[in-house]
N, C-alpha and C positions, 0 to 999 in steps of 0.2 A: 710253334708251341708243340705240335705233334711230334716233330723230330726230337725236341728236347726231352719229351716224355717217352722216347723210343717206341712210338706207335707206327709200325709199318702196316701194310695192307692186311696181313694176317691178324695182327693184334686188333686192327680197326674192326674187322668183321667179328672177331671173338667178343670184343667189347660191345659191338652193335647188337649181337645176339643177346648178351646179358642186359644191355640197356633196354632192349625190347621186353625182356622178361620183367624188368623192374617197372616199365610202363604198363605192361599187360598184367603183371602180378596182382596189383590192387583190384583190377577188374575181376580176375579169376577168384581172388580171395573173397571179394564182395558177393560174387555169384554163389560160391560155396557156402558162405555164411548165411545167405538168404534162402537158398533152395535145398541145402542139406540140413538135417537135424544134427545136433551135437554128436550123437552116436554115429551117424553116417560119416561125419567128418573124421572121427577117430578111425573108423574102418578104412576110409580113403587114404589117409596118410600112412597107416600101418600096412596097407597093401604095398605101398612103395617101399617101406622099410623091409618087408619080407622079400620083395623082389631083389633087394640088396644082397640076399644070400647068393646071388650070382657071383659075388666075390670069391666064394669058396670053390667055384668051378673055373673061374677065369684065372685065378692064381697069379695075377699081375702079368700074365703072359703078353698082354698087349704092350706093356712097357718094354719087354724084352724084344718083341718083334719090331717095334718102332726104332729102338736103338740099333739093333743089328742091321735093319734096312738102311738106316742113315749112313752107316759105315760103308755099305756097298754102293750107295747112291753117289758117293763122292767121286766115282769114276764114270757116272752116267749122266744123262740129261734127257729132257723131254722136248720134242719138237712142237711146232705150233698145231699140228694135227693130232697131238697127244700120242705119238709113237715114241718108243724108247731108243736112244742112240748112245753109243759109247763103248766101253770095254765089254767084249763078249763074255769074258769069264765072270765079270761082276754081274752081268745080266743073267747068266746061268745060275749063279749062286742065289741071286734075288728071287728067281723063279722057283728054285727049290724051297726057299723059305716060305713063299706064299702057298705053294701046293701042299706042303706038309702041315702048315698051320691051319689051313682050311679043314683038313681031315681031323686034326686035334680038336678044333672048335666044334666040329660036327659031333664028335663023341661027347664033348662037354655039354652041348646043347641037349642031347638026349638024356643024359644023367640029370641035368638041371630040371628038365620037364618032369621026370619021374619023382625026384626027391622033393623039390620045392612045392609042387602041387600037393603032394601028400602032407608035407610038413605044415603048410598053410591050412589045409583041411582040418588037421588035428588041432593046431593052435587056435584058430578062430572058432572051431566047434566046441572047444572047452569053455569059452567065455559065457558067462551067465547072460541069458537073453539073446544069444546068437540066433536062435530059431525065429526071432522076430525080424531079422534083417535078411534080405535076399542077397547073400554074398557069394553063394556057392558057384553059380554059373559064371559070374564076372571074374571070379578068382581063377577058375580053371582056364578060361579063354585067355585071360591076361598072361598067365604063366606060359601057355602054348605060344602066343605071339612073341613074348619076350625071349623064348628059346630060339625062335627063328631069327630075331634081331641079334641075339648072341652069336649065332653061327655066322652072321654077316660081318661081325666085328673086324676080322683080319683084313678084309678088303680095304676098309677106310684106314686102318692102322698102317698098313704097308704104304698106302698112298701118302699119308702124312709123313711117314719115315723117309719117303722119297722127296721130301722138301716141298710137297705140293700143299702147303699149309693153308694158303689163301683160299683155294676152292673148297677145301674141307670145311673151313669155318664159314664160307658162304653158304654151304649146305646146311650147317647148323642154324644159321640165321633164317634161311628160308623155311626150314623145318619148324623152327620155333614160331614163326609168324603164322604159317598154315595151321599148325596144331592149335594155337590159341584161338584163332578165328573160328575154327570148327567146334572146338570145345565150348566156346561162348554161346554158340547156337544150341548145342546139345544139352547143356546143364539146365537152362530154363525149360526145356522140353521134357525134363524128367530122366535124364541119363543116369543120374545117381552114381552107383558104384560101377556102371559101365563106362564112366568117363575115362579112367586110366586105359581101358581097352581101346577106346576111340583114339586117344592120344598115341598109343603104340601103333595103331594101324596107319596113322599119318606118318609116323617115323619110318615105318617099313616102306611105304609108298615112295617117300622122298629118297631114301637111300637106295631102293631098288632101281629107280630111274637113273640116279647118279652112276651106279655101277654098271648097269646093263646098257646104257645109251651114251651118257656124256663121256665116260672113260672106257668105252668098249675096247679100243685099240690097246690101251695101256694094259688092261687085264688079260686080253687075249694073248699078248706076248708073254705074260708071266704065268699063264695057266698051261701053256704048252710044255711038254716034257723037256727038261733041260738037256742040252746036247754037249755041254761042257762040264767044268767042275761044279760040284755041289757043296753045300755047307756040310762040314763035319759036325753033326749035332752033338756028338759025345764030347767034343773038345771045345767047340765054339759057342754052343747054345746052352746045353744042359747045365754046365757048372754055374752059369749066370741064372738060368731059369729056376733051378731047384731052390736056390736061396730066395729069389724073388717070389717063388710060389709059396714057400712057407710064410714069408712076410704077408703075402696076399691072403693066405688062408686065415690068418688072424687079423687081417685088416678090417674085417667086419666089426671088430670090437672098437675100432677107432672112429667109426662113422655111422653105422646102422643099428647098433645095439640099443641105443638110448630109447627110441620110440617104442619098440616092443616091450621093454622093461616098464616104461610109464604106462603103456596100454594094459599090461598084466596086473601091475600093482596099484595103479591109480584109476584105471578105467578108461574107456574110449573117449570120453569128453576131454580129460586131461591130455590124452595122447593126441587129440586133435589140436589142442593149443601148442603142444610140443612140436608136432609135425609142421604146423604153419610157420611157427617162429624159426624152426630149424631150416626150413626150405628157404626162407628169406636170407638167413645168415650164411648158409652154405652157397647160395647163389652169389652173394657178395664176395665170398672167399674165392669161388671159381672165377669170377670176373677179374679179381685182382691177380690171381695166378695165371691168367691168360697171358700176361706179359712174359712169363717164363715158359709155360707149357707150349706156347706156339713156337718157341725157339728150340724145342727139344731136338728136332732133326738137325738144326743148325749147330747145336752143341756137339752132336755126334760127328758131324762132318769136320768140325774144327779139331776134335780129338783125333780123328783119322789122319788129318794133316799135321798134327802136333803143333798147332798154332795156339799155344796155351795163353799167350799174352792177350790175344783177342778174346779168347774164351773167358778169361777172368774179367776183362773189361766189361763185356756184355753182361756177364752173370751178376757182378756186384751192383751195377747200375739198375738192372731189371729187378733184382731182389729188393732194393731200397724203394723203387717205385711201387712194387706190388704191396709191400708192407704199408707204405704211406696211403695208398688208395684204399686198402681195406680198413685202416684205422679211421679214415675220414668217413667212409660209408657206414661203419659200425656205430660211430658216434651219432650220425644223423638218424639212423634207425632207432637207436636207444632213446633219443629225444622224442622221436615220433611215438614210440610205445608209451613213454611217460606222459606225454600230452594226451594220448588216447585214453589212458586210464584216469587221468586227472579230470578230463571232460565228462567221464561217465557215459560215453556213447554206448549204444546197445551192442555194438560189435567188439568192444574192447576185450571181452572175455574169450574171444576166439584166439587171442595171442597170449603168450606167457606174460606174467607181470614184469615190471621193469627190472627187478633185481636179478632173477635168473636169466633174463634176456641179456643184461649187461655182462654177466659172468660168462655166458656162452660166447658172446661177441669177443671178449678179451681172450678167451681160450683159443678161438679160431684165428684170431689175429696173430697170436704167438706161433700157432702151428704153421703159418705161412712160411716162416723162415726155415723150419725143418723140412717142409715140402720142397722148397727151392734147393736146399742142400742135397736132398736125395735125387732130384732131377739132374743135378750136376754130376753126382757120383755115377748114376746109371748111364750117363752119356759115355762113360769109360767102359761100359759093359761089365760093371762090377757092382756087387751088392755085399759090402763087407759086414763083419761083426754080426753074423746071423743069430748066435745065441743071445746076444744083448737085445736084438730086435724082438725075438720071440718072448723074452722075459718082459720087455716093455709092453708088448701087446697084451699079454696075459694079465699083467698088473693093471693096465688100463681098463680092460674089460671087467676084471674082478672088482675094481674100485667103483666103476660106474654102476655095476649091479648091486654092490653092497650099499652104497649111499643112495642110489636111485630107488631101491626097494624100500628104504626107510624114510627118505625125505623127498621123494618125488623128483620133479624136474630140477628143483634147486639143488638137491643133493647130487644129481647126475652132473649138473653144471660145475659144481665145486670140484667134483672128482676129475672132470676133464681138464679144468684149469690147473689143478694141482699136478696132474701128470704132464701136461704140456709145458708148464712153467718150471717145474722142479726136476723133471726127468728128461723129457724129449729134447728140449732146447739146449740145456747144457751138455748132455751126453752126445747128441748128434753134431753139435758145433765142434766139440773136441774131436770126434771121429772124422768130420769133414776136413778140418785143418791138418790132421795127421795123415790121412790117406792122400789128400791133394798133394802134400809135400813129397810123399813117397812116390806116387805115380808119375809126377812130372819130372822128378830127378832120376827115377829108374823106371821107365815106361814098360820094361820087359817083366817087371815083377808082377806076380799074380796073387790074388786073394785065395789062399788055399785052405782056409778053415773057418772056424767059428769062434776063435779065441776072443776074449773080451779084454785082454791085456795088451 
């Protein structure tokens, strides 16, 4: 059964981490609903949405690093004691990738700390009644810890790009279990808005152990100054990165904008409903996408070997499985919300009503196909049709703001569904078919511009 569903060990641990979240999620939601006021719940989920401003500083760089690393790893391997063997030139190029990336992320972490802490201070401080909630200290500490976690990102990204997907997702699972168990203890003790801070501390502890101890030999080899050839960033990285960066700069409009809009126009209680519902649905989406995202390094290695037949076989099968799994999960969740509202239980109003929940679920299910297509294209170290991407992101953000400011969460849901179903899916399916044909027939061709024709 697992083989027919393309569940390898990496996917197994990715799904296990998500399965744990689904099992633990109701416990966390119940604790929040019981021990948080409606206003505190709104601040809690909007904290996480504001932390999503990290997108503006990361600029999708982790996707670039992962795909570039996978092309180099095709000539390398890892021994049982986690030392790197293989082509010396590829090792030198991979080392140069990690060393430069760590510096870039360090600069980004400093900028994130300065800008996002100030932006949150202004945003939350403007809200009526904000002086009644003790949000200031938790917010500043949360941003500082997130900045540190941001700087550590390239270490795990390079490891995953080196096809060490199973241990990375083992880490995600262990981190999720440890985080939930500790948070469950802290919420009843009155952690309130310090809860995100505690969760981030657990994340840092798990990742720090993983990097400093478990894969010490792996990273020590890559952090030494390269003695051979290095990446030509101007030719091999930046043409891919600046396109990905501009896409990532506006990616916030596709994922994190909704909750702050609902918070601002409908209040923190409505934002709490939106945040809790969105968390469940995006967790379902991430679990479904695990079938594809765990194969990202594999895709890059197949492209490097020009084994396009195997690439297409894996991609089509995994995309179908991902879409099917999310569709089933979304239907089950929508039925659960409907029953919850129908029964009139006291906690029903902590989630969105059934109609906007169903609309959001459909919008995210459609988005899975486009996400899979982009993973495929990025495996070729390409990000085509930049202008079209930017127009789509701006349209998406503008429509969500327009309808969300007038009709609340339901308006935002309709806007997201309209963009995903009528713009992103047809446009990016056409781009995917066209570029796939060109790249595989003429692999030396390069994406040189932002044309939409």
